[in-house]
C-alpha positions in Angstrom: 0.9 -12.3 -1.9 3.3 -12.8 1.2 7.3 -13.7 0.8 6.7 -11.9 -3.2 9.9 -10.6 -4.6 10.1 -6.6 -4.0 11.0 -5.0 -7.3 10.5 -1.1 -7.8 7.0 -0.2 -10.1 6.8 -4.1 -9.1 3.2 -5.1 -10.3 2.9 -8.8 -11.0 3.2 -11.0 -8.0 5.1 -13.3 -9.8 7.9 -10.7 -11.0 7.7 -8.8 -8.0 5.7 -6.0 -6.1 6.4 -3.0 -5.1 3.8 -1.0 -1.9 1.6 0.1 -5.0 1.7 -2.4 -7.0 1.2 -5.0 -3.7 -2.2 -3.4 -3.3 -3.5 -3.5 -7.0 -2.2 -6.8 -7.2 -4.2 -7.8 -3.8 -7.8 -6.2 -4.6 -7.7 -7.6 -9.1 -6.9 -10.9 -7.3 -10.0 -10.9 -4.9 -11.8 -8.7 -8.6 -11.7 -4.8 -8.2 -8.8 -3.8 -11.0 -7.7 -0.1 -9.8 -6.1 2.5 -11.6 -2.8 4.0 -10.2 0.8 5.5 -11.3 3.5 4.7 -12.9 6.9 5.7 -12.9 6.2 7.7 -9.8 9.8 8.4 -8.1 10.9 6.8 -4.9 10.7 9.8 -3.0 10.2 13.2 -3.8 6.2 13.4 -4.3 3.8 15.9 -2.0 0.9 14.2 -0.1 -1.4 15.7 -1.4 -0.2 13.9 -5.2 -0.2 10.6 -3.3 -4.0 11.2 -2.0 -4.8 12.2 -5.6 -3.8 9.0 -6.7 -5.5 7.2 -4.1 -8.9 9.5 -5.0 -8.6 8.0 -8.9 -8.2 4.6 -7.0 -12.2 4.7 -5.4 -10.4 5.4 -2.4 -11.6 7.7 0.4 -9.9 8.2 3.6 -11.5 6.0 6.4 -11.5 7.3 10.2 -13.9 4.8 11.4 -12.3 0.9 12.6 -10.2 -0.7 11.0 -11.4 -3.6 8.1 -9.6 -5.8 6.7 -8.5 -4.1 3.7 -8.1 -1.1 3.9 -4.4 0.4 2.9 -2.8 2.7 5.1 0.3 5.7 3.9 3.4 5.9 6.3 5.7 8.8 5.5 9.1 7.3 5.8 12.2 9.1 6.1 13.4 11.4 3.5 9.4 11.9 2.3 9.1 8.7 0.6 5.4 7.6 1.0 4.8 3.6 2.0 2.1 2.5 1.7 0.2 -1.7 3.5 -2.8 -3.9 2.8 -4.1 -3.5 7.1 -6.2 -7.0 8.7 -7.3 -6.5 11.6 -4.9 -8.1 13.3 -1.8 -7.6 10.5 -0.2 -5.1 8.4 1.1 -6.7 4.6 3.8 -4.4 2.8 6.0 -4.5 0.3 9.1 -4.2 2.2 11.9 -2.8 0.6 14.8 -3.2 2.5 13.8 -7.4 3.4 13.3 -7.9 -0.8 10.1 -9.4 -0.2 6.1 -8.4 0.8 6.2 -9.2 4.6 3.0 -10.0 7.2 3.6 -8.0 10.2 1.7 -7.6 13.9 -0.2 -4.3 13.8 1.8 -1.8 15.9 0.9 1.9 17.7 2.0 3.7 14.2 0.6 1.0 11.8 -2.9 1.1 14.2 -2.7 5.1 14.0 -2.0 5.7 10.3 -3.9 7.6 8.1 -6.1 4.5 6.5 -7.8 4.3 2.2 -10.6 2.2 1.7 -12.7 1.5 -1.7 -15.7 3.8 -1.7 
């Protein structure tokens, strides 16, 4: 899905993805359908609501080392939350500024971000 367009509320790699759509589409491609929210704002949801949505989708906090497919949760400026998929050495996420899904090397912030894993 790297290279797919960024689209707010996007759920289909062919037409565009946002960060939640990327996570859902990646797991669907691996044979696991997730329940996740629609019509969420770009800013303003409290962290507890994001974590509740992850829990409802079947994720639990991951406290051991990074595993491929773990979901990282970031807080961006202005209380905007962002999700992405972790690999052993890379981070895949829907980058709003670049308007694409991108893959970047893991950095210190990514390695230490709160992680979630399917239970």
